[in-house]
C-alpha positions in Angstrom: 13.4 -41.1 6.7 10.2 -40.2 5.0 10.5 -39.3 1.3 8.3 -36.3 0.2 6.9 -36.1 -3.3 7.6 -33.0 -5.2 4.9 -30.3 -5.2 3.2 -29.8 -8.5 1.8 -26.4 -9.3 -1.4 -25.8 -11.2 -1.1 -24.1 -14.6 -2.3 -20.9 -13.0 0.4 -21.1 -10.3 3.1 -21.8 -13.0 1.9 -18.9 -15.0 1.9 -16.6 -12.0 5.5 -17.8 -11.1 6.7 -16.9 -14.6 5.0 -13.5 -14.5 6.7 -12.9 -11.1 10.1 -14.0 -12.5 9.7 -11.6 -15.4 8.7 -8.7 -13.1 11.7 -9.1 -10.8 14.4 -9.3 -13.5 15.0 -5.5 -13.5 15.0 -4.9 -9.7 18.0 -3.2 -8.3 19.6 -4.5 -5.1 17.6 -2.3 -2.7 14.3 -3.2 -4.4 15.2 -6.9 -4.2 16.1 -6.6 -0.5 12.8 -4.8 0.2 10.8 -7.4 -1.7 12.5 -10.3 0.0 11.8 -8.8 3.4 8.1 -8.2 2.5 7.8 -11.8 1.2 9.3 -13.1 4.4 6.9 -11.1 6.5 3.9 -12.4 4.5 5.1 -16.0 4.7 5.4 -15.5 8.5 1.9 -14.2 8.7 0.6 -17.1 6.6 2.4 -19.5 8.9 0.8 -18.0 12.0 -2.7 -18.2 10.4 -2.1 -21.8 9.3 -0.8 -22.8 12.8 -3.8 -21.2 14.5 -6.2 -22.8 12.0 -4.8 -26.2 12.7 -4.7 -25.6 16.4 -8.3 -24.4 16.6 -9.9 -26.6 14.0 -8.1 -29.9 14.1 -6.9 -30.1 17.7 -10.0 -28.6 19.1 -8.7 -25.7 21.2 -11.3 -22.9 21.2 -10.3 -19.9 19.1 -9.1 -16.9 21.2 -12.1 -14.7 20.1 -14.6 -17.1 21.6 -13.6 -16.5 25.2 
């Protein structure tokens, strides 16, 4: 099994994470659920963009807009 190295954040990313942690401390349950759903939606969008980028740029398939 392949062993992955831990991801190291830049100082800016660490700072942004701390700011985010501070901001979410006072969320009520409904706000937390809404935020979690929105974050999942954004992660899914990012995954689709990344998959399409890899498919069209590294594999060589033409992008859908070029047809």
